[in-house]
C-alpha positions as a Markdown table, in Angstrom:
| # | Residue | x | y | z |
|---|---|---|---|---|
| 1 | Unk | 106.7 | 105.2 | 66.8 |
| 2 | Unk | 110.4 | 105.5 | 67.5 |
| 3 | Unk | 109.9 | 108.2 | 70.2 |
| 4 | Unk | 107.2 | 106.2 | 71.8 |
| 5 | Unk | 109.3 | 103.0 | 71.8 |
| 6 | Unk | 112.2 | 105.0 | 73.3 |
| 7 | Unk | 110.0 | 106.3 | 76.1 |
| 8 | Unk | 108.8 | 102.7 | 76.8 |
| 9 | Unk | 112.4 | 101.6 | 77.0 |
| 10 | Unk | 113.3 | 104.3 | 79.5 |
| 11 | Unk | 110.2 | 103.5 | 81.6 |
| 12 | Unk | 111.2 | 99.8 | 81.6 |
| 13 | Unk | 114.8 | 100.5 | 82.6 |
| 14 | Unk | 113.5 | 102.9 | 85.4 |
| 15 | Unk | 111.2 | 100.2 | 86.6 |
| 16 | Unk | 113.9 | 97.5 | 86.6 |
| 17 | Unk | 116.3 | 99.8 | 88.5 |
| 18 | Unk | 113.6 | 100.5 | 91.1 |
| 19 | Unk | 113.0 | 96.7 | 91.3 |
| 20 | Unk | 116.7 | 96.1 | 92.0 |
| 21 | Unk | 116.7 | 98.7 | 94.7 |
| 22 | Unk | 113.6 | 97.3 | 96.4 |
| 23 | Unk | 115.0 | 93.7 | 96.2 |
| 24 | Unk | 118.3 | 94.9 | 97.7 |
| 25 | Unk | 116.5 | 96.4 | 100.7 |
| 26 | Unk | 114.6 | 93.3 | 101.3 |
| 27 | Unk | 117.8 | 91.3 | 100.9 |
| 28 | Unk | 119.4 | 93.4 | 103.6 |
| 29 | Unk | 116.7 | 92.4 | 106.0 |
| 30 | Unk | 116.9 | 88.8 | 104.9 |
| 31 | Unk | 120.7 | 88.7 | 105.4 |
| 32 | Unk | 120.4 | 90.3 | 108.9 |
| 33 | Unk | 117.7 | 87.7 | 109.8 |
| 34 | Unk | 120.0 | 84.9 | 108.7 |
| 35 | Unk | 122.9 | 85.9 | 110.9 |
| 36 | Unk | 120.5 | 86.8 | 113.7 |
| 37 | Unk | 119.5 | 83.1 | 114.0 |
| 38 | Unk | 123.1 | 82.0 | 114.1 |
| 39 | Unk | 124.0 | 81.1 | 110.5 |
| 40 | Unk | 127.2 | 82.3 | 108.9 |
| 41 | Unk | 127.3 | 85.5 | 106.8 |
| 42 | Unk | 127.9 | 83.6 | 103.5 |
| 43 | Unk | 124.7 | 81.5 | 103.8 |
| 44 | Unk | 122.2 | 84.2 | 102.7 |
| 45 | Unk | 124.1 | 85.4 | 99.6 |
| 46 | Unk | 124.9 | 81.9 | 98.5 |
| 47 | Unk | 121.3 | 80.8 | 98.7 |
| 48 | Unk | 120.4 | 84.0 | 97.0 |
| 49 | Unk | 122.5 | 83.1 | 94.0 |
| 50 | Unk | 121.7 | 79.4 | 93.8 |
| 51 | Unk | 118.0 | 79.4 | 94.7 |
| 52 | Unk | 117.0 | 83.0 | 93.8 |
| 53 | Unk | 113.6 | 82.7 | 95.2 |
| 54 | Unk | 113.2 | 85.1 | 98.2 |
| 55 | Unk | 110.2 | 83.6 | 99.9 |
| 56 | Unk | 111.5 | 80.1 | 99.7 |
| 57 | Unk | 114.9 | 81.0 | 101.1 |
| 58 | Unk | 113.4 | 83.0 | 104.0 |
| 59 | Unk | 111.0 | 80.1 | 104.8 |
| 60 | Unk | 113.9 | 77.6 | 104.7 |
| 61 | Unk | 116.1 | 79.7 | 107.0 |
| 62 | Unk | 113.3 | 80.3 | 109.5 |
| 63 | Unk | 112.2 | 76.7 | 109.7 |
| 64 | Unk | 115.7 | 75.2 | 109.5 |
| 65 | Unk | 116.9 | 77.2 | 112.6 |
| 66 | Unk | 113.7 | 76.5 | 114.5 |
| 67 | Unk | 113.4 | 72.8 | 113.7 |
| 68 | Unk | 115.9 | 71.0 | 111.3 |
| 69 | Unk | 117.1 | 71.5 | 107.7 |
| 70 | Unk | 115.4 | 68.2 | 106.7 |
| 71 | Unk | 112.0 | 69.4 | 108.0 |
| 72 | Unk | 112.4 | 72.8 | 106.4 |
| 73 | Unk | 113.4 | 71.5 | 103.0 |
| 74 | Unk | 109.9 | 70.1 | 101.9 |
| 75 | Unk | 108.2 | 73.3 | 103.0 |
| 76 | Unk | 110.7 | 75.4 | 101.0 |
| 77 | Unk | 110.3 | 73.1 | 97.9 |
| 78 | Unk | 106.5 | 73.3 | 98.1 |
| 79 | Unk | 106.7 | 77.1 | 97.9 |
| 80 | Unk | 108.8 | 76.9 | 94.8 |
| 81 | Unk | 106.1 | 74.7 | 93.0 |
| 82 | Unk | 104.8 | 78.0 | 91.7 |
| 83 | Unk | 107.7 | 77.9 | 89.2 |
| 84 | Unk | 106.0 | 75.2 | 87.2 |
| 85 | Unk | 103.2 | 77.4 | 85.9 |
| 86 | Unk | 105.7 | 80.2 | 85.7 |
| 87 | Unk | 107.7 | 78.2 | 83.2 |
| 88 | Unk | 104.7 | 77.4 | 81.1 |
| 89 | Unk | 103.7 | 81.1 | 81.0 |
| 90 | Unk | 107.1 | 82.4 | 79.9 |
| 91 | Unk | 108.4 | 79.5 | 77.9 |
| 92 | Unk | 108.7 | 81.6 | 74.7 |
| 93 | Unk | 110.9 | 84.1 | 76.5 |
| 94 | Unk | 113.5 | 81.5 | 77.7 |
| 95 | Unk | 115.4 | 81.1 | 74.4 |
| 96 | Unk | 117.5 | 78.0 | 73.6 |
| 97 | Unk | 120.8 | 76.4 | 74.6 |
| 98 | Unk | 123.0 | 78.2 | 77.0 |
| 99 | Unk | 120.7 | 81.2 | 76.9 |
| 100 | Unk | 117.8 | 79.1 | 78.0 |
| 101 | Unk | 119.8 | 77.8 | 81.0 |
| 102 | Unk | 120.5 | 81.3 | 82.6 |
| 103 | Unk | 117.1 | 82.7 | 81.6 |
| 104 | Unk | 115.5 | 79.7 | 83.4 |
| 105 | Unk | 117.6 | 80.4 | 86.4 |
| 106 | Unk | 116.5 | 84.0 | 86.7 |
| 107 | Unk | 112.8 | 83.0 | 86.6 |
| 108 | Unk | 111.2 | 84.5 | 89.7 |
| 109 | Unk | 108.0 | 86.3 | 90.7 |
| 110 | Unk | 109.3 | 89.7 | 89.6 |
| 111 | Unk | 110.8 | 88.7 | 86.2 |
| 112 | Unk | 107.6 | 86.8 | 85.3 |
| 113 | Unk | 105.4 | 89.6 | 86.3 |
| 114 | Unk | 107.4 | 92.2 | 84.4 |
| 115 | Unk | 107.4 | 90.0 | 81.2 |
| 116 | Unk | 103.6 | 89.2 | 81.3 |
| 117 | Unk | 102.9 | 92.9 | 81.7 |
| 118 | Unk | 104.3 | 93.6 | 78.2 |
| 119 | Unk | 102.1 | 93.1 | 75.1 |
| 120 | Unk | 104.9 | 92.8 | 72.5 |
| 121 | Unk | 106.7 | 89.4 | 72.6 |
| 122 | Unk | 110.2 | 90.9 | 71.9 |
| 123 | Unk | 109.8 | 93.6 | 74.5 |
| 124 | Unk | 108.5 | 91.0 | 77.0 |
| 125 | Unk | 111.5 | 88.8 | 76.4 |
| 126 | Unk | 113.9 | 91.7 | 76.9 |
| 127 | Unk | 112.1 | 92.9 | 80.0 |
| 128 | Unk | 112.1 | 89.4 | 81.4 |
| 129 | Unk | 115.9 | 89.2 | 81.1 |
| 130 | Unk | 116.5 | 92.6 | 82.5 |
| 131 | Unk | 114.3 | 92.0 | 85.6 |
| 132 | Unk | 115.8 | 88.6 | 86.2 |
| 133 | Unk | 119.4 | 90.0 | 86.1 |
| 134 | Unk | 118.4 | 92.9 | 88.4 |
| 135 | Unk | 117.1 | 90.4 | 91.0 |
| 136 | Unk | 120.1 | 88.1 | 90.5 |
| 137 | Unk | 122.5 | 91.0 | 91.3 |
| 138 | Unk | 120.5 | 93.0 | 93.9 |
| 139 | Unk | 119.1 | 90.1 | 96.1 |
| 140 | Unk | 122.4 | 88.4 | 97.0 |
| 141 | Unk | 124.2 | 91.7 | 97.3 |
| 142 | Unk | 121.6 | 93.0 | 99.7 |
| 143 | Unk | 121.7 | 89.7 | 101.6 |
| 144 | Unk | 125.5 | 90.0 | 102.0 |
| 145 | Unk | 125.3 | 93.6 | 103.2 |
| 146 | Unk | 122.5 | 92.6 | 105.6 |
| 147 | Unk | 124.6 | 89.7 | 106.9 |
| 148 | Unk | 127.5 | 92.1 | 107.7 |
| 149 | Unk | 125.2 | 94.6 | 109.4 |
| 150 | Unk | 123.2 | 92.0 | 111.2 |
| 151 | Unk | 126.1 | 90.9 | 113.4 |
| 152 | Unk | 126.2 | 94.3 | 115.0 |
| 153 | Unk | 122.5 | 95.2 | 115.5 |
| 154 | Unk | 119.7 | 94.0 | 117.7 |
| 155 | Unk | 117.3 | 92.0 | 115.6 |
| 156 | Unk | 114.3 | 92.5 | 117.9 |
| 157 | Unk | 115.0 | 96.2 | 118.4 |
| 158 | Unk | 114.8 | 96.9 | 114.7 |
| 159 | Unk | 111.9 | 94.5 | 114.1 |
| 160 | Unk | 113.8 | 92.1 | 111.9 |
| 161 | Unk | 112.4 | 89.2 | 113.8 |
| 162 | Unk | 109.1 | 89.9 | 112.2 |
| 163 | Unk | 110.4 | 89.3 | 108.7 |
| 164 | Unk | 109.6 | 85.6 | 108.6 |
| 165 | Unk | 105.9 | 85.9 | 109.7 |
| 166 | Unk | 105.5 | 88.8 | 107.3 |
| 167 | Unk | 106.7 | 86.8 | 104.4 |
| 168 | Unk | 104.3 | 83.9 | 105.2 |
| 169 | Unk | 101.5 | 86.4 | 105.4 |
| 170 | Unk | 102.4 | 88.0 | 102.1 |
| 171 | Unk | 102.3 | 84.5 | 100.5 |
| 172 | Unk | 98.8 | 83.8 | 101.9 |
| 173 | Unk | 97.0 | 87.1 | 101.2 |
| 174 | Unk | 96.9 | 86.8 | 97.4 |
| 175 | Unk | 95.4 | 83.3 | 97.7 |
| 176 | Unk | 92.5 | 84.7 | 99.7 |
| 177 | Unk | 91.2 | 86.4 | 96.5 |
| 178 | Unk | 90.6 | 83.0 | 95.0 |
| 179 | Unk | 87.4 | 81.3 | 96.4 |
| 180 | Unk | 88.7 | 77.8 | 95.7 |
| 181 | Unk | 91.8 | 78.4 | 97.9 |
| 182 | Unk | 89.9 | 79.8 | 101.0 |
| 183 | Unk | 88.9 | 76.5 | 102.5 |
| 184 | Unk | 92.5 | 75.2 | 102.3 |
| 185 | Unk | 93.7 | 78.4 | 104.0 |
| 186 | Unk | 91.1 | 78.2 | 106.8 |
| 187 | Unk | 92.1 | 74.5 | 107.4 |
| 188 | Unk | 95.8 | 75.5 | 107.4 |
| 189 | Unk | 95.2 | 78.2 | 110.0 |
| 190 | Unk | 93.1 | 75.9 | 112.2 |
| 191 | Unk | 96.0 | 73.4 | 112.1 |
| 192 | Unk | 99.0 | 75.6 | 112.3 |
| 193 | Unk | 97.9 | 78.0 | 115.1 |
| 194 | Unk | 97.3 | 75.3 | 117.7 |
| 195 | Unk | 100.4 | 73.6 | 116.5 |
| 196 | Unk | 102.4 | 76.7 | 117.1 |
| 197 | Unk | 101.1 | 76.9 | 120.6 |
| 198 | Unk | 101.5 | 73.2 | 121.5 |
| 199 | Unk | 104.4 | 71.9 | 119.5 |
| 200 | Unk | 108.1 | 72.9 | 119.5 |
| 201 | Unk | 109.0 | 76.1 | 117.8 |
| 202 | Unk | 108.8 | 76.1 | 114.0 |
| 203 | Unk | 106.5 | 73.1 | 113.6 |
| 204 | Unk | 103.4 | 75.3 | 113.2 |
| 205 | Unk | 103.9 | 76.1 | 109.5 |
| 206 | Unk | 104.7 | 72.5 | 108.8 |
| 207 | Unk | 101.4 | 71.4 | 110.3 |
| 208 | Unk | 99.7 | 73.8 | 108.0 |
| 209 | Unk | 101.0 | 71.9 | 105.1 |
| 210 | Unk | 98.5 | 69.1 | 105.9 |
| 211 | Unk | 95.9 | 71.3 | 104.2 |
| 212 | Unk | 97.7 | 71.0 | 100.9 |
| 213 | Unk | 95.6 | 68.0 | 99.6 |
| 214 | Unk | 92.5 | 70.2 | 100.0 |
| 215 | Unk | 94.0 | 73.0 | 97.9 |
| 216 | Unk | 95.0 | 70.5 | 95.2 |
| 217 | Unk | 91.6 | 68.9 | 95.2 |
| 218 | Unk | 89.8 | 72.3 | 94.9 |
| 219 | Unk | 92.1 | 73.4 | 92.1 |
| 220 | Unk | 91.5 | 70.2 | 90.1 |
| 221 | Unk | 87.8 | 70.5 | 90.7 |
| 222 | Unk | 87.8 | 74.1 | 89.4 |
| 223 | Unk | 89.8 | 73.1 | 86.3 |
| 224 | Unk | 87.5 | 70.2 | 85.5 |
| 225 | Unk | 84.5 | 72.5 | 85.8 |
| 226 | Unk | 86.0 | 75.0 | 83.5 |
| 227 | Unk | 86.9 | 72.4 | 80.9 |
| 228 | Unk | 83.3 | 71.1 | 81.1 |
| 229 | Unk | 81.9 | 74.6 | 80.5 |
| 230 | Unk | 84.3 | 75.1 | 77.5 |
| 231 | Unk | 83.2 | 71.8 | 76.0 |
| 232 | Unk | 79.5 | 72.6 | 76.4 |
| 233 | Unk | 80.0 | 75.9 | 74.7 |
| 234 | Unk | 81.8 | 74.2 | 71.8 |
| 235 | Unk | 85.0 | 76.2 | 72.3 |
| 236 | Unk | 88.1 | 74.3 | 73.4 |
| 237 | Unk | 90.9 | 75.9 | 75.3 |
| 238 | Unk | 92.8 | 78.6 | 73.4 |
| 239 | Unk | 95.8 | 77.3 | 71.5 |
| 240 | Unk | 99.0 | 79.2 | 72.5 |
| 241 | Unk | 100.6 | 81.0 | 69.6 |
| 242 | Unk | 103.8 | 79.2 | 70.3 |
| 243 | Unk | 102.3 | 75.7 | 69.9 |
| 244 | Unk | 103.9 | 75.0 | 66.5 |
| 245 | Unk | 107.2 | 76.4 | 67.8 |
| 246 | Unk | 107.0 | 74.3 | 70.9 |
| 247 | Unk | 106.4 | 71.2 | 68.8 |
| 248 | Unk | 109.4 | 72.0 | 66.7 |
| 249 | Unk | 111.5 | 72.2 | 69.9 |
| 250 | Unk | 110.7 | 68.6 | 70.6 |
């Protein structure tokens, strides 16, 4: 058991190191893109530390420079709505007091995915913290390096101008696997593509947000249907193992 646990620890550390390297490389591209659109070098790393949500930051920078910071802010905030279910999923790994504060801050796609991939609660909690710290260090560092490099390279020659559309595509593709999300995605495309051609630059993605009510309605309908099926089968939703602990937390 001890040897097996040691091997799992080594595998976890190796995966976290690789995660940090990957996030640093993406951060370099993000920092270069930020200075390429005319923002100061410090903007990307500061957003990386404070926000710590790569897709949201890249979306904000892309829209803010094409339109205005006030139009970009709602879109960036909507992307970060995914942290609400994230918080529910990893609540038991957040700890209490000051520990809860910093562990909540490092909640992101990668740290949540790493934690939920573990079966043992203690190992999941430890992995969550390691992955979160790795992203907190590597992402702003890569953004700072990219900002320094971005001032001396041609963004279009290196293909860095394609980062923003690639991030949006990466956000959309996973949703296509869910049948209830497909109508909203189709409507968003039908709205945003003509808007990108007819309206000022940067307003296309914002027009796509008009499909959000359809996505919310479809999700609520699916949840209601699932609840009805569980009620008919006489099996209510599973009670999380931390329910008693959550109640004690107040």
